[in-house]
TORKOL-4160 file (C-alpha; in steps of 0.2 Angstrom, whole numbers, padded with zeros to 4 digits, m for minus):
62
<pt num="1" X="0000" Y="0000" Z="0000"/>
<pt num="2" X="0014" Y="0011" Z="0004"/>
<pt num="3" X="0022" Y="0009" Z="m0013"/>
<pt num="4" X="0005" Y="0012" Z="m0022"/>
<pt num="5" X="0002" Y="0028" Z="m0012"/>
<pt num="6" X="0019" Y="0035" Z="m0015"/>
<pt num="7" X="0018" Y="0030" Z="m0034"/>
<pt num="8" X="0001" Y="0040" Z="m0035"/>
<pt num="9" X="0009" Y="0055" Z="m0027"/>
<pt num="10" X="0023" Y="0055" Z="m0039"/>
<pt num="11" X="0011" Y="0052" Z="m0054"/>
<pt num="12" X="0001" Y="0067" Z="m0049"/>
<pt num="13" X="0017" Y="0077" Z="m0047"/>
<pt num="14" X="0024" Y="0071" Z="m0065"/>
<pt num="15" X="0007" Y="0075" Z="m0073"/>
<pt num="16" X="0010" Y="0094" Z="m0069"/>
<pt num="17" X="0026" Y="0093" Z="m0080"/>
<pt num="18" X="0021" Y="0080" Z="m0094"/>
<pt num="19" X="0010" Y="0066" Z="m0098"/>
<pt num="20" X="0025" Y="0055" Z="m0103"/>
<pt num="21" X="0033" Y="0057" Z="m0087"/>
<pt num="22" X="0017" Y="0053" Z="m0077"/>
<pt num="23" X="0014" Y="0037" Z="m0088"/>
<pt num="24" X="0031" Y="0031" Z="m0085"/>
<pt num="25" X="0030" Y="0033" Z="m0066"/>
<pt num="26" X="0013" Y="0025" Z="m0065"/>
<pt num="27" X="0019" Y="0010" Z="m0075"/>
<pt num="28" X="0034" Y="0008" Z="m0064"/>
<pt num="29" X="0023" Y="0009" Z="m0049"/>
<pt num="30" X="0011" Y="m0004" Z="m0056"/>
<pt num="31" X="0025" Y="m0015" Z="m0059"/>
<pt num="32" X="0029" Y="m0016" Z="m0041"/>
<pt num="33" X="0012" Y="m0016" Z="m0034"/>
<pt num="34" X="0004" Y="m0030" Z="m0046"/>
<pt num="35" X="0016" Y="m0044" Z="m0043"/>
<pt num="36" X="0017" Y="m0040" Z="m0024"/>
<pt num="37" X="m0003" Y="m0042" Z="m0023"/>
<pt num="38" X="m0002" Y="m0058" Z="m0034"/>
<pt num="39" X="0011" Y="m0065" Z="m0022"/>
<pt num="40" X="0000" Y="m0061" Z="m0006"/>
<pt num="41" X="m0015" Y="m0069" Z="m0015"/>
<pt num="42" X="m0004" Y="m0085" Z="m0017"/>
<pt num="43" X="0002" Y="m0085" Z="0000"/>
<pt num="44" X="m0015" Y="m0084" Z="0008"/>
<pt num="45" X="m0022" Y="m0097" Z="m0004"/>
<pt num="46" X="m0008" Y="m0109" Z="0001"/>
<pt num="47" X="m0011" Y="m0106" Z="0020"/>
<pt num="48" X="m0030" Y="m0108" Z="0018"/>
<pt num="49" X="m0027" Y="m0125" Z="0008"/>
<pt num="50" X="m0015" Y="m0132" Z="0021"/>
<pt num="51" X="m0027" Y="m0127" Z="0035"/>
<pt num="52" X="m0041" Y="m0135" Z="0027"/>
<pt num="53" X="m0032" Y="m0151" Z="0023"/>
<pt num="54" X="m0026" Y="m0152" Z="0041"/>
<pt num="55" X="m0044" Y="m0149" Z="0048"/>
<pt num="56" X="m0051" Y="m0162" Z="0036"/>
<pt num="57" X="m0038" Y="m0175" Z="0040"/>
<pt num="58" X="m0040" Y="m0173" Z="0059"/>
<pt num="59" X="m0059" Y="m0174" Z="0057"/>
<pt num="60" X="m0063" Y="m0156" Z="0063"/>
<pt num="61" X="m0072" Y="m0153" Z="0047"/>
<pt num="62" X="m0083" Y="m0166" Z="0040"/>
């Protein structure tokens, strides 16, 4: 979230100077934010799958 907010601030400042500069900043900010969100989703999906497997194997969930 910190990276996304800072990228948005820098994009707004870059837009005051030129469209090209603001687009470059926005694509770089998205290049950081996108993969990090994807990795968090994979992490939480894995944790959920492992916990569900443990609960089913120990009979806590039918």
